[in-house]
Backbone bond lengths (Angstrom), bond angles and torsions (degrees), N, CA, C in turn:
res aa  C-N    CA-C-N  psi(-1)  N-CA   C-N-CA  omega(-1)  CA-C   N-CA-C  phi
1 M - - - 1.453 - - 1.528 110.73 -
2 N 1.302 116.61 -39.86 1.450 120.74 -179.61 1.517 111.42 -64.11
3 K 1.347 115.22 -39.56 1.465 119.85 -178.97 1.530 110.97 -69.65
4 G 1.350 116.91 -38.40 1.463 121.23 178.94 1.519 111.54 -64.93
5 L 1.332 116.81 -42.55 1.454 120.91 178.14 1.529 110.65 -65.34
6 Y 1.314 116.03 -38.86 1.463 121.11 178.77 1.536 110.44 -64.53
7 N 1.344 117.86 -40.72 1.466 121.89 178.11 1.536 111.55 -65.30
8 I 1.323 116.41 -37.06 1.468 119.64 178.27 1.522 110.23 -67.56
9 L 1.348 116.26 -42.76 1.461 119.61 179.76 1.529 112.12 -65.34
10 K 1.328 116.88 -33.39 1.461 120.17 177.45 1.533 111.94 -81.02
11 A 1.317 117.25 -7.50 1.467 125.00 -179.83 1.515 111.02 62.81
12 N 1.316 117.34 42.53 1.472 121.66 176.58 1.527 111.39 -65.07
13 F 1.337 117.61 -26.56 1.472 119.79 -179.21 1.532 111.07 -69.79
14 L 1.327 117.71 -15.47 1.466 120.86 178.80 1.522 113.24 -93.24
15 I 1.328 117.44 -16.29 1.460 119.85 -176.75 1.521 112.80 -119.15
16 S 1.302 116.69 4.04 1.472 119.03 179.09 1.531 110.33 -76.02
17 N 1.324 115.92 179.57 1.472 121.13 -177.02 1.528 113.16 -65.47
18 D 1.292 118.01 -35.89 1.472 121.41 -179.58 1.538 111.34 -99.15
19 A 1.305 116.72 32.70 1.468 121.74 -177.11 1.532 112.64 -73.82
20 V 1.337 118.39 -17.44 1.465 121.25 -177.70 1.522 110.38 -60.89
21 K 1.326 117.92 -43.81 1.471 119.43 179.80 1.524 110.65 -68.16
22 N 1.314 117.68 -32.57 1.463 119.79 176.67 1.530 110.61 -67.82
23 W 1.331 117.05 -41.33 1.455 120.79 179.42 1.531 110.64 -65.14
24 R 1.314 116.39 -39.38 1.471 119.85 177.92 1.527 110.35 -60.47
25 F 1.313 115.72 -44.32 1.468 119.96 -179.81 1.536 110.49 -65.06
26 I 1.326 116.67 -41.13 1.464 120.24 179.90 1.530 110.58 -65.36
27 V 1.321 117.65 -42.38 1.464 121.18 177.96 1.529 109.93 -64.63
28 F 1.337 117.30 -41.96 1.463 121.53 177.35 1.525 110.75 -60.06
29 C 1.312 117.16 -46.91 1.475 121.02 179.18 1.532 111.10 -63.36
30 T 1.307 117.55 -38.24 1.461 121.44 178.73 1.526 110.43 -65.45
31 L 1.322 117.23 -46.36 1.471 120.65 178.29 1.532 111.26 -62.80
32 L 1.332 115.80 -40.05 1.457 120.17 178.46 1.534 110.13 -63.70
33 A 1.323 117.38 -40.63 1.460 120.76 178.29 1.528 110.78 -65.14
34 I 1.325 117.48 -39.93 1.471 121.09 178.59 1.524 110.32 -63.83
35 V 1.320 117.39 -42.22 1.468 121.02 178.45 1.525 110.10 -63.92
36 M 1.326 117.43 -41.91 1.464 120.56 179.59 1.529 111.32 -64.16
37 I 1.315 117.00 -41.46 1.466 120.66 179.60 1.527 110.40 -65.97
38 A 1.322 117.08 -42.49 1.467 120.46 178.69 1.529 110.92 -63.76
39 S 1.322 116.24 -41.07 1.461 120.31 178.64 1.526 110.81 -64.45
40 S 1.299 116.69 -40.64 1.462 121.30 178.70 1.529 110.95 -63.68
41 H 1.326 117.34 -43.39 1.462 120.58 178.09 1.519 111.01 -64.15
42 S 1.315 116.90 -40.08 1.464 120.63 179.24 1.532 110.63 -63.82
43 A 1.321 116.92 -43.93 1.466 120.60 179.11 1.527 110.51 -64.73
44 E 1.303 117.22 -40.81 1.465 120.96 178.91 1.531 110.87 -64.00
45 R 1.315 117.25 -40.17 1.459 121.79 177.64 1.530 110.24 -62.12
46 K 1.322 116.75 -41.84 1.464 120.25 179.30 1.527 111.31 -66.32
47 V 1.330 117.63 -37.60 1.463 120.88 178.35 1.524 110.09 -63.34
48 H 1.324 117.31 -43.04 1.456 120.67 178.21 1.526 111.40 -65.07
49 E 1.310 117.37 -39.40 1.462 121.61 178.41 1.534 110.44 -64.47
50 I 1.334 117.04 -41.42 1.465 120.79 178.50 1.517 110.44 -64.52
51 A 1.323 117.64 -41.74 1.469 120.86 178.50 1.525 110.85 -63.50
52 R 1.334 117.15 -41.69 1.455 120.83 179.05 1.530 110.73 -63.55
53 L 1.330 116.29 -43.35 1.466 120.06 179.84 1.531 111.52 -66.66
54 N 1.331 117.64 -36.59 1.470 120.14 177.06 1.528 110.63 -63.87
55 N 1.320 117.14 -40.94 1.468 119.84 177.10 1.520 110.98 -63.40
56 E 1.317 116.25 -41.20 1.464 120.36 179.06 1.526 110.98 -64.36
57 V 1.332 117.12 -39.25 1.471 121.00 178.66 1.525 109.80 -64.02
58 R 1.341 117.68 -43.07 1.460 120.76 178.60 1.535 111.21 -61.38
59 E 1.333 116.15 -43.06 1.470 119.63 179.07 1.518 111.18 -64.13
60 L 1.334 117.05 -43.99 1.462 120.23 -179.99 1.523 111.36 -66.03
61 R 1.331 117.24 -36.52 1.464 120.24 179.31 1.528 110.25 -66.19
62 S 1.339 117.30 -42.03 1.466 119.02 179.39 1.532 110.43 -67.66
63 E 1.325 117.55 -37.56 1.465 120.53 176.68 1.531 110.24 -63.43
64 F 1.335 116.91 -39.71 1.464 121.02 177.64 1.517 110.86 -61.36
65 V 1.327 117.11 -44.35 1.466 120.31 -179.49 1.524 110.33 -64.67
66 D 1.333 117.04 -41.29 1.467 120.19 178.28 1.525 110.97 -61.86
67 R 1.319 116.66 -46.41 1.474 120.06 -178.81 1.531 111.53 -65.78
68 R 1.341 116.24 -38.05 1.466 119.77 179.96 1.521 110.41 -65.46
69 S 1.345 117.43 -41.43 1.461 119.44 179.42 1.530 110.56 -68.06
70 A 1.342 117.72 -36.69 1.460 120.26 176.42 1.529 110.23 -63.97
71 L 1.321 117.10 -41.00 1.467 120.65 178.18 1.520 110.73 -63.47
72 M 1.318 117.99 -40.29 1.467 120.90 178.77 1.528 110.85 -62.95
73 R 1.339 116.82 -39.10 1.463 119.74 177.62 1.531 110.78 -65.83
74 I 1.332 116.60 -40.99 1.467 120.38 -179.39 1.529 110.79 -66.07
75 K 1.330 117.75 -35.79 1.459 121.35 -176.37 1.525 113.50 -78.97
76 M 1.320 117.95 -9.06 1.467 119.98 -178.47 1.529 110.25 -63.85
77 E 1.318 115.78 144.36 1.466 120.88 -176.38 1.526 111.05 -62.32
78 S 1.326 117.30 -37.42 1.464 119.61 -178.64 1.524 111.14 -65.75
79 T 1.328 117.84 -36.23 1.458 120.91 178.33 1.524 110.43 -67.26
80 I 1.299 116.44 -41.21 1.471 120.59 179.53 1.527 110.50 -65.81
81 I 1.340 116.61 -40.96 1.470 120.13 179.20 1.528 109.64 -63.00
82 N 1.327 117.46 -43.00 1.473 120.38 179.62 1.520 111.65 -63.05
83 K 1.313 117.95 -40.18 1.463 120.70 -178.63 1.524 111.99 -71.05
84 L 1.330 117.68 -32.47 1.468 121.09 -177.89 1.513 113.01 -93.17
85 S 1.322 118.91 -0.78 1.468 120.40 -176.62 1.522 111.72 -64.55
86 G 1.311 117.98 -33.12 1.464 121.01 -179.83 1.516 113.11 -72.70
87 T 1.302 118.38 -20.77 1.466 121.38 -177.57 1.521 112.65 -89.68
88 G 1.330 117.41 -10.04 1.467 120.17 179.81 1.514 112.72 91.18
89 I 1.296 118.38 -2.50 1.471 121.12 178.13 1.525 108.00 -82.98
90 Q 1.342 115.48 128.72 1.459 120.53 -179.29 1.520 109.55 -126.32
91 P 1.326 116.13 158.22 1.466 118.12 178.69 1.531 111.00 -69.42
92 S 1.293 115.45 152.84 1.463 121.91 -178.10 1.523 109.78 -70.57
93 E 1.330 115.47 142.33 1.466 120.93 178.64 1.525 111.43 -80.31
94 T 1.335 116.39 -28.70 1.461 119.87 179.36 1.516 108.87 -99.53
95 P 1.312 116.35 135.86 1.467 118.67 -179.52 1.529 110.91 -70.20
96 P 1.308 117.21 156.03 1.467 119.11 178.53 1.524 110.84 -69.63
97 Y 1.305 116.01 157.63 1.457 119.70 176.89 1.519 109.06 -128.78
98 K 1.295 114.76 157.73 1.444 122.35 -174.59 1.519 110.24 -92.72
99 I 1.317 115.34 134.68 1.466 121.03 177.67 1.520 107.35 -101.58
100 K 1.315 115.49 124.45 1.459 120.63 177.71 1.509 109.62 -105.23
101 V 1.330 115.62 133.19 1.449 121.55 179.44 1.512 107.71 -112.61
102 N 1.314 116.19 125.03 1.470 120.49 176.47 1.518 109.15 -97.63
103 L 1.285 116.67 121.53 1.461 121.20 179.29 1.515 109.03 -93.82
104 K 1.331 116.26 125.72 1.459 120.47 176.58 1.486 108.98 -100.78
105 E 1.281 114.94 133.25 1.468 119.25 -176.94 1.497 112.36 -100.17
């Protein structure tokens, strides 16, 4: 056991006669590790992008609700009457009525 550990520490497996297969395996493992690290970084980048987009969607949704409620307040009849009171325009006392047209063929 002592001799085997000593050979590993001296890296005899990299300089021996059959070291080519060991080098191939080491290069393969290194390339595999690089691919795994790149894939991990790519996935992490996508997670951050999704989180950023979700925050943006929440902000836009709240802005939409605020604008919609402001529009509803502006469209109310009482708001329109208050804004037009200075111009002399007043709401009609008689309700509108529907005109029906009969088409004869």
